[in-house]
N, C-alpha and C positions, 0 to 999 in steps of 0.2 A: 461314251467313255471307253477307254481301251483297258482290257484286262491285263493281269500281270504277265501272261504268256506272251502277248503281243508286244508289250513293253521290253521284256527280256529278249524277244526275237530281234526287235529294232536296235537294242543295245549291242547284240552280238553281230549284226549284219554289217555289210559294207555298202549295200545298195538295196533299193526297194523299187519294185515294179507296182504301179497302182492302177488296178482296173477301176474305171468310172463308168456307171451306168449313165446313159444319156437322159437323165431325169433331174428335176430341180433339186431335190433333197441330196442327190448325190454330190452336187457342187458344194453344198453346205459341209457334208461329211468330209470332202477333200480338203476344204479350208481348215477344218479342225485336225485332220491328219497331218497336214503340212505344219501346223503349229506345234503338234506333238513331236514331229520328226525334228524340228528346229529345236525344241527343248532338249530332246535326247542328244542331239548333235552338240548343243553347247555344254550339256552337263556330263555326259558320260561316253560318247562315241563320236569323236570329231571326224571319223572317216565315213560316216553315214551320209550317203547321197541318194537322191531320187534318180533312178536310172531311166525311167520312163513312165508315162501315163498312157493307158490303153482305153480307148473309147469302146464300151461294150453295150450290148442290148439296144443298139441303134436301129430305129425304125424310120426310114425316110419319109413314111407317110404322116408322121407325127411332127408337127411344127415345133413342139417343146424339145424333141430330141435334136432337130436341126439347130435351134437356138443354143442348147446346151453345148453342142459340138462347136459351134461358132465361138462361144465363150471360151471353151478350152483352147481352141486354136489361138484366140486373141492373147490369152494370158499365159499360156504354157507351150508356145510354139517350139521352143528348143528342146522340150522334154516329151512332146506328144508324138507317138508313133503314128505313121501314115495309115497303117492298117486299122480299119474299123470293123469290129465285131458286130454283126447284125443280130436283131432279134430274130430267132430262127427256131422253129418247132423241133427241128432235129437235135439242136443243142439242148432243148428241154427234155426230149425223149431218151437220149443216149444214157444219162445216169440211171434212169428208171429201168433200163436193160442190163445195168451193171457193165456198161462199156464206155470207153472213151469215144468221142465223137468220131475220130479218125477211123476206128473199127466199125463203129455203127453205120456210118454213111459217109465214106471219104470224099464224095463228090458234092456234098451239100455245101451251100454258101457258108454256113458256119465253120465246117471243117476246113474249107479252102481259106477262109479268113484266119483261122488259127495257124495253119501252115505258113501263110503269108507272114504272120507275126513272128513265127519262129525264124523265118528267112531274115526279117529285119533285125532281130535280136542277134543272130549268128553273124550277120554283115557287121553290126556294130561291134561285137565281141572281137571278130577278126581284125577290125581296123585298130582296135586299142590293144590287142594282144597278139602281134605278129609272131609266128613261130614256124611250126612244121609246115614247109612249102606244099607238100602233097594235101595236107588237110586244108590248108588255106585255099587252094584251087577248088576243092570240093565244096567248102563253105560258101565261096564266091558264086559258084555255079548254082548251088542250091538257093542262095540268097537272091540271085538275079531271077531265077525261075519263079520263086514265091513272090517276089515283088511284082513281076509281070502278072501273075495270077491275081494279086491284090489290086492292081490297077483295073484289070478286067472286072473283078467283083465290085469294085467301087463304081465303075462305069455302069454296071448292071443296076446297082442300087440307085444311082442317079437317074437312070432311065425309069425304073420303077417309080420313083418319086415323081417324075414328070408325068407318067402315065396316070398315076393316082391323082395328081393335080388336074390333069385334063379330064378325067372322069368326074371329079368333083364339079369342076366348072361346067361340064356338059349337063350333068344332072341338075345343077342349079339353074341353068339357062332353060332346060326343059320344064322345071318347076315353075319358074317365072312365065314362061310361055303359056303353060297350062292355067296359071292364074289370070293372065291377061285374056285368054280365050273364055274363061269362066265369067270374068267381069264383062266382057263383050256380049256373051250370051245373055247375062243378066240384064244389061242395058237394053239389048234388042228386045227381050221379053217385056220390059217396062214400056217401051214405046208402042207395042202392039197393045 
């Protein structure tokens, strides 16, 4: 359930960005939050819209995270940002040092992902609110750069996922090979 501060914030807001952990219960929470947003929209704030949904704490080695991401893509394609925020130790450490991740380790996957998200949001904002030409050029350049970084980061995460899958399959095959070898040795000893 949402507290009064959250409800008041949604009543006063014009848009909402929703971070969603790539875990099962987060989907259930997202469903409940959307119901609450629809209720507030119909009762007290017709201008409230979901600006976007951000996939967070994504671990490509985890099948559940991949499944949750696929569900989000399936049901929220038009609201889902391309940038995926990975599960990253740097993102966990930065707050304990009292620093934003950009100052703590600006080259970490987590920091690069958040920079990419900023680029996506700025690009979207620039497309919906054209204005200052000079600022527009800067925003477009920054957005392109961060989107490029996001694609690289997503490619790296995909490769990490393939490597993890390969290691799992290799270890499984080695284990099965060892079991077969042990069975062979056992049968060989029985024949003697």
